[in-house]
Z-matrix of the N, CA and C atoms (Angstrom, degrees):
N
C 1 1.451
C 2 1.547 1 107.69
N 3 1.239 2 120.06 1 140.36
C 4 1.506 3 122.99 2 174.16
C 5 1.505 4 114.24 3 -81.57
N 6 1.240 5 113.62 4 155.22
C 7 1.419 6 116.55 5 -177.56
C 8 1.543 7 109.14 6 -112.57
N 9 1.363 8 115.69 7 140.85
C 10 1.469 9 115.89 8 -178.04
C 11 1.478 10 109.25 9 175.18
N 12 1.349 11 114.53 10 -178.01
C 13 1.497 12 122.40 11 177.60
C 14 1.466 13 106.31 12 -155.45
N 15 1.280 14 115.25 13 162.52
C 16 1.398 15 121.38 14 173.74
C 17 1.536 16 116.89 15 166.53
N 18 1.261 17 119.53 16 -150.50
C 19 1.466 18 124.22 17 179.43
C 20 1.488 19 114.61 18 -96.39
N 21 1.341 20 120.86 19 54.79
C 22 1.363 21 124.95 20 -177.54
C 23 1.456 22 112.91 21 92.14
N 24 1.389 23 117.04 22 -179.39
C 25 1.427 24 119.81 23 -179.32
C 26 1.525 25 108.82 24 -90.41
N 27 1.374 26 117.38 25 112.22
C 28 1.454 27 117.82 26 -179.81
C 29 1.553 28 108.13 27 -107.62
N 30 1.263 29 118.85 28 115.90
C 31 1.476 30 124.60 29 -178.09
C 32 1.441 31 109.87 30 -59.45
N 33 1.355 32 115.96 31 140.70
C 34 1.421 33 122.02 32 -177.89
C 35 1.519 34 106.46 33 -90.72
N 36 1.287 35 116.64 34 128.65
C 37 1.525 36 121.19 35 174.34
C 38 1.546 37 105.22 36 -109.90
N 39 1.365 38 114.96 37 96.87
C 40 1.411 39 122.77 38 -171.71
C 41 1.648 40 109.29 39 -70.35
N 42 1.234 41 120.26 40 -7.49
C 43 1.504 42 121.15 41 175.91
C 44 1.468 43 112.05 42 -74.10
N 45 1.248 44 120.27 43 -25.06
C 46 1.546 45 125.94 44 -177.48
C 47 1.441 46 107.85 45 -69.44
N 48 1.346 47 120.03 46 -38.57
C 49 1.498 48 121.16 47 178.75
C 50 1.492 49 105.61 48 120.79
N 51 1.378 50 104.92 49 178.11
C 52 1.520 51 116.00 50 177.87
C 53 1.501 52 105.63 51 -160.43
N 54 1.347 53 111.91 52 168.62
C 55 1.463 54 123.51 53 179.80
C 56 1.500 55 109.63 54 -123.85
N 57 1.280 56 120.32 55 119.86
C 58 1.445 57 125.81 56 173.64
C 59 1.471 58 106.38 57 -82.23
N 60 1.403 59 117.60 58 121.64
C 61 1.397 60 121.19 59 177.71
C 62 1.523 61 113.97 60 -114.31
N 63 1.267 62 120.79 61 119.85
C 64 1.477 63 127.91 62 -172.12
C 65 1.562 64 111.28 63 -127.37
N 66 1.372 65 116.51 64 -2.70
C 67 1.489 66 118.92 65 -171.94
C 68 1.475 67 108.79 66 -123.18
N 69 1.324 68 116.04 67 -174.72
C 70 1.535 69 122.16 68 -178.30
C 71 1.486 70 114.89 69 -101.40
N 72 1.251 71 119.82 70 11.25
C 73 1.471 72 129.13 71 -179.38
C 74 1.575 73 106.64 72 -75.34
N 75 1.278 74 119.84 73 151.90
C 76 1.419 75 127.89 74 169.51
C 77 1.506 76 108.31 75 -70.70
N 78 1.320 77 112.47 76 131.53
C 79 1.458 78 117.83 77 177.45
C 80 1.643 79 111.17 78 -123.71
N 81 1.317 80 110.27 79 115.55
C 82 1.511 81 116.86 80 -176.53
C 83 1.470 82 115.80 81 -103.36
N 84 1.321 83 117.55 82 158.13
C 85 1.434 84 124.68 83 -179.08
C 86 1.508 85 110.76 84 154.00
N 87 1.283 86 117.17 85 -156.29
C 88 1.512 87 117.39 86 177.33
C 89 1.572 88 101.38 87 -130.70
N 90 1.361 89 114.78 88 110.07
C 91 1.447 90 123.56 89 -177.23
C 92 1.582 91 107.34 90 -116.33
N 93 1.372 92 112.57 91 147.09
C 94 1.348 93 115.05 92 -178.50
C 95 1.537 94 112.97 93 -120.73
N 96 1.351 95 116.29 94 -13.18
C 97 1.444 96 119.08 95 177.62
C 98 1.484 97 109.15 96 -145.01
N 99 1.312 98 122.23 97 130.11
C 100 1.438 99 124.11 98 178.86
C 101 1.536 100 109.90 99 -124.68
N 102 1.462 101 112.25 100 114.92
C 103 1.409 102 120.21 101 176.89
C 104 1.513 103 111.14 102 -97.84
N 105 1.388 104 117.86 103 126.98
C 106 1.366 105 124.35 104 -177.06
C 107 1.552 106 106.56 105 -98.75
N 108 1.456 107 119.38 106 109.99
C 109 1.427 108 120.67 107 -170.62
C 110 1.645 109 108.75 108 -104.70
N 111 1.290 110 112.96 109 6.83
C 112 1.469 111 120.09 110 174.02
C 113 1.559 112 104.81 111 -140.53
N 114 1.331 113 117.73 112 157.94
C 115 1.545 114 117.30 113 169.89
C 116 1.441 115 107.30 114 -60.47
N 117 1.394 116 117.73 115 125.34
C 118 1.436 117 118.34 116 -166.38
C 119 1.519 118 107.58 117 -135.42
N 120 1.279 119 120.86 118 145.04
C 121 1.490 120 126.48 119 177.84
C 122 1.577 121 105.34 120 -116.08
N 123 1.304 122 118.13 121 120.01
C 124 1.438 123 121.88 122 179.84
C 125 1.525 124 109.74 123 -79.86
N 126 1.318 125 117.23 124 129.39
C 127 1.470 126 122.11 125 170.38
C 128 1.596 127 110.34 126 -76.35
N 129 1.239 128 111.81 127 -64.60
C 130 1.454 129 121.89 128 -179.22
C 131 1.633 130 109.81 129 -134.31
N 132 1.317 131 111.99 130 141.30
C 133 1.508 132 114.49 131 173.02
C 134 1.557 133 102.54 132 -141.51
N 135 1.349 134 115.68 133 131.58
C 136 1.392 135 119.10 134 176.95
C 137 1.570 136 107.65 135 -114.83
N 138 1.289 137 116.20 136 128.19
C 139 1.449 138 119.45 137 178.95
C 140 1.509 139 111.38 138 -125.64
N 141 1.246 140 114.68 139 153.09
C 142 1.512 141 120.61 140 176.66
C 143 1.632 142 111.05 141 -90.80
N 144 1.285 143 116.39 142 -18.54
C 145 1.515 144 114.57 143 -175.04
C 146 1.479 145 114.07 144 -129.91
N 147 1.356 146 119.41 145 16.54
C 148 1.555 147 118.47 146 174.01
C 149 1.609 148 101.75 147 -101.11
N 150 1.293 149 107.05 148 145.85
C 151 1.485 150 116.72 149 177.42
C 152 1.585 151 106.72 150 -127.13
N 153 1.249 152 119.79 151 169.53
C 154 1.496 153 121.46 152 -178.01
C 155 1.455 154 117.34 153 80.34
N 156 1.257 155 120.75 154 -145.50
C 157 1.469 156 122.65 155 -172.18
C 158 1.518 157 109.96 156 -68.80
N 159 1.296 158 120.98 157 153.12
C 160 1.400 159 126.35 158 177.76
C 161 1.437 160 112.06 159 -80.48
N 162 1.339 161 119.97 160 155.63
C 163 1.469 162 120.01 161 172.79
C 164 1.587 163 108.95 162 -98.69
N 165 1.313 164 119.46 163 11.45
C 166 1.375 165 125.74 164 177.09
C 167 1.602 166 108.65 165 -61.23
N 168 1.279 167 116.83 166 124.42
C 169 1.520 168 123.35 167 -176.98
C 170 1.405 169 114.23 168 80.75
N 171 1.284 170 120.08 169 5.71
C 172 1.520 171 121.08 170 173.99
C 173 1.501 172 113.87 171 -84.12
N 174 1.399 173 113.37 172 144.18
C 175 1.435 174 124.88 173 -178.83
C 176 1.523 175 108.97 174 -89.42
N 177 1.328 176 119.36 175 133.64
C 178 1.395 177 121.85 176 179.36
C 179 1.517 178 107.07 177 -122.07
N 180 1.351 179 117.13 178 127.14
C 181 1.498 180 122.46 179 179.62
C 182 1.533 181 109.65 180 -69.03
N 183 1.361 182 112.03 181 155.81
C 184 1.560 183 118.44 182 172.58
C 185 1.564 184 107.89 183 -56.34
N 186 1.238 185 115.71 184 138.18
C 187 1.508 186 118.75 185 -179.04
C 188 1.524 187 118.23 186 84.04
N 189 1.326 188 114.18 187 4.03
C 190 1.500 189 120.41 188 178.00
C 191 1.524 190 110.16 189 -93.99
N 192 1.291 191 119.29 190 146.18
C 193 1.507 192 124.14 191 -179.65
C 194 1.527 193 109.15 192 -134.97
N 195 1.335 194 114.68 193 152.43
C 196 1.457 195 120.30 194 168.56
C 197 1.629 196 104.04 195 -124.74
N 198 1.333 197 108.10 196 158.28
C 199 1.508 198 116.16 197 173.58
C 200 1.534 199 107.95 198 -132.28
N 201 1.262 200 114.83 199 152.11
C 202 1.445 201 122.86 200 -179.49
C 203 1.569 202 112.12 201 160.94
N 204 1.229 203 120.08 202 -156.51
C 205 1.434 204 125.65 203 169.01
C 206 1.551 205 113.43 204 -115.07
N 207 1.228 206 118.09 205 98.87
C 208 1.541 207 122.62 206 -167.44
C 209 1.594 208 101.65 207 -111.05
N 210 1.313 209 113.96 208 135.67
C 211 1.498 210 124.22 209 178.34
C 212 1.478 211 114.87 210 -110.76
N 213 1.242 212 119.08 211 -8.71
C 214 1.488 213 124.48 212 178.21
C 215 1.520 214 111.48 213 -162.09
N 216 1.260 215 118.32 214 140.00
C 217 1.449 216 123.74 215 170.60
C 218 1.558 217 112.74 216 -146.91
N 219 1.390 218 110.99 217 137.50
C 220 1.471 219 116.76 218 179.09
C 221 1.516 220 106.32 219 -135.68
N 222 1.277 221 117.58 220 130.43
C 223 1.503 222 122.52 221 -179.36
C 224 1.528 223 109.74 222 -96.99
N 225 1.355 224 113.77 223 150.85
C 226 1.407 225 122.71 224 166.41
C 227 1.455 226 110.35 225 -81.87
N 228 1.427 227 117.80 226 -41.62
C 229 1.338 228 124.51 227 179.32
C 230 1.560 229 109.24 228 -164.07
N 231 1.314 230 120.66 229 168.99
C 232 1.391 231 119.90 230 -179.73
C 233 1.526 232 112.83 231 97.69
N 234 1.329 233 116.61 232 -163.91
C 235 1.478 234 120.43 233 -179.46
C 236 1.587 235 109.95 234 -154.07
N 237 1.304 236 117.08 235 157.04
C 238 1.416 237 121.80 236 178.14
C 239 1.544 238 110.79 237 -158.12
N 240 1.188 239 117.08 238 170.84
C 241 1.474 240 128.75 239 170.46
C 242 1.449 241 109.65 240 -124.87
N 243 1.395 242 112.50 241 120.54
C 244 1.497 243 118.74 242 -175.32
C 245 1.617 244 103.90 243 -107.45
N 246 1.316 245 115.57 244 121.93
C 247 1.473 246 116.27 245 -176.56
C 248 1.561 247 107.17 246 -98.02
N 249 1.256 248 113.06 247 132.23
C 250 1.568 249 122.37 248 -179.01
C 251 1.546 250 115.88 249 -65.66
N 252 1.190 251 116.52 250 146.00
C 253 1.412 252 126.71 251 170.18
C 254 1.532 253 113.11 252 -69.29
């Protein structure tokens, strides 16, 4: 069973595409699901539908995922796959 949290279960449509992120540059677009396949620390994450505390600076273990509507992600380290809306 995968680990994660977010705004409900958002089915992944793999035909829309995804972006593999393995660097520390800012990546922009509209993403609905982010899978972390290495232990990863988020530098900045911009979301359209998250409220409350930010996930900036949070560490995500390998195998963790988040769902929502994200418009930008930048990593401090690690790697993820961000699936497009």
